[in-house]
Steps between C-alpha positions, in 0.01 A plus 500: 500500500170327404531215255260672254689830491642602164879471487524833312329693782703710742308507828633655817670823595831588332745732678736691267810658658718745303648842571391625155140628525457509121609137468260398777207659320590330170505156665174572682328587172647191336349280770162677511453465124549123550224474762733514801325777692646452850831683469693684773800726427788612721787728396658493846664165578497578873120452509494152343516293819224698673282452190562125502417491872145611414456175305311424180796522259512218242827592325767771500665665198823637645760732351857382565682836526331759724603765752449449874439121501625306198312221325759250624442602863122491460509164325681342797239638741198404291626146439580459869189662648240436228611176326153449347514823296683455165738782403579590138807720456497783243824667393687654211816313605496207258786273600510132592665560838213722616241251376663211687535714813128589493389140456741372767360758744153361443348713221231320300619650172684788334383752235718746306404862442342624280225260606354269237124481562458132406800399711367693800150354478633146452731542798224625729260222399758233574606663827145522636410151377808336651458695825139382525597137442782521754264650756250220443770238548629676815151515650427142405828376644447693824146361528619145446787514751272383780311237303611134475577343163186363340682213324835440676553177305574709189816629668631169638823540298577840655672455840444812709386640833578862405222757533632668184469179302155434648398836356635389160303174514178677594547744214544204264169354618332832424640575154541147361131454401514813281610476137748789503876451455718488811860618542707330771802697619781402734869421519657196337427181692199616705267247333320696227412188297370331816268797553396494132401133534300586814319773302417242232357258760303778669355606162308171462607483135464165327790548257872448556759718671754575225824674611738665255827676587501782247856603591625202301307595183608741228230683300473229232486211751247697706245499214549135413495385862190697594295502182616187317518463120330333207664237280747657258509834683880497475782266406484201731135547596399156370199479733257747652553571869281661764663767711488535877207745482290224345624242751403730788141546377265491798799517733788729593790619284785605730766736361805477725764779484273717285728798566759342268274506191646662187327798339342303214373234738349772720299627202373148424403436861323837517280403204423165664388675819313783327316303234496156665599357162806392301620343175699181458815552296413456131125537554255790460227328702431676828533284812337597829697503825301319769771488768536693824826701489729510804847656478795531737823695517771614740565816297427861600232599250500866601864534396449292186201705390688824566789380281267373227601137558145385573187636333267706721187364331616139538575551869148626569353209303707241686447660841125459541582396856844500660614256768836565667676214679717616793860381511609237752690774687164669567351184651771323706228327703447273197859370506459234776188366325671489161817341639302230682289426192793472260724307741228234524438509124871468407555223756204306359638534146839372619348216703655614828368604839439877525777662707414718799518878456654673806374844596843651435474390134153650464622825653794511260266443205263772622792744511613408146414755229365246245553712189366200302199469733319164537688349206832571676369350824387182320845460340674549836276244671544250216880521525497480881273194514686327215850544645427462873520155659433622853181474702469878509603777263765753596595843372794339316248312283386835355777671301465876528377493858723570797458449871510875550214553257275284716504754778191713451589870501166588655588268792834678544320835526262361761791362702682833495194663652486217753864556598434869554199419718680224696821680595502829687840589352629434151541118465844343491622277217451196727136598559436535125689177423289296742181649357604409143589144609160470663331615181705263283398204718138610483515530120654153465262343751790419736723336237847602616673392177273719285516784753882493490496513118255785514731694735812415301671317787580136578272282712777476762522879528123524532499240781773692683300822479189321624695356794629849583143628493383218727779575750421872516 
């Protein structure tokens, strides 16, 4: 969508799907009278996919209950095969369960019959606008995948070798110089504030980076913390105080856990983003917001918007650009780098020599789920380095890890195929046992003590089995 295009315009081709021909015609006329002239209609749901295959569709208005192929079945196919086309569900079934089901399946939004004209037009505008922005970000990200970072020093605090994270960093370089708000999404502990600080540095702003965790603020504290107050505004306000918006002037105001904002606070933040202005408590003098807004959350906004827990208009104001940080489980190649970095850092803080990190420990950590992501890894490393007095770390230094978890399941699969290729007949238990011992020694770099622990046997038993193998 061009930057100069009016937000109230509906450009593109809209496909309406409903088994009621009269209803189709009424919606078509509704759209045409509002300057949306490119409208296609289908009253046979079986023809939808072939129509989408022709291309050129900007959005789909889809009935939920239809003969032949239902709206639910079509929604799954459209979301899976045409993820760039937003789908708005239309139905006379007005219950929360259906709404949540639609949104969870990937629908952009949901409209009840009889159709309200303003609601329909608003929905279509947002759907096409968001789809256009997402497409621009996808194209930009794909283009930047092969290009090196222009200013790698900006990201010196972010330890990664992951191609997914490199894509995130390149996207940051592209969107940071703009003035639009940015929403950072990702699980707890992935490093959203670290990314927000990188955005601030990449923005070349001269003001401060001001973080605020809005989850800890009720509606009254939210106003005072953000906007400040004048002297005498309320009992105890003996002096005037600037809020965080003022302190962030010329810089970045970072709203962490924005998904936990109360309803009243959402309204106040919406006004700040829409009007770029605010009032201090107890004052009627308008103050201008001169801060770049960056927000972060681990919440599912689609579900929250469907349930009315987060305002639609606020979401679209906050999400000028969206940056998603992949979980640590999606980038296990970063784990050895992170472990090495934090082992050295913790050892330096404790004034001790950094312990060695055996391969078996790294493998165990790469197999760990890390529900708490990087934050969980840092805590595990801190405890291991603090409590260990040995020259090298062991699996026992990491509570929650086990020797068995260090054995990569992908390696096991490869070895099974190798067994089948090596032996003409089905392998015996002795054959498999020797192969597993060989792999355990390889994983532990020949350390028989660690290999025995990994196999769940004593070192003496392992030596006996190795002697048997040597005598065969």
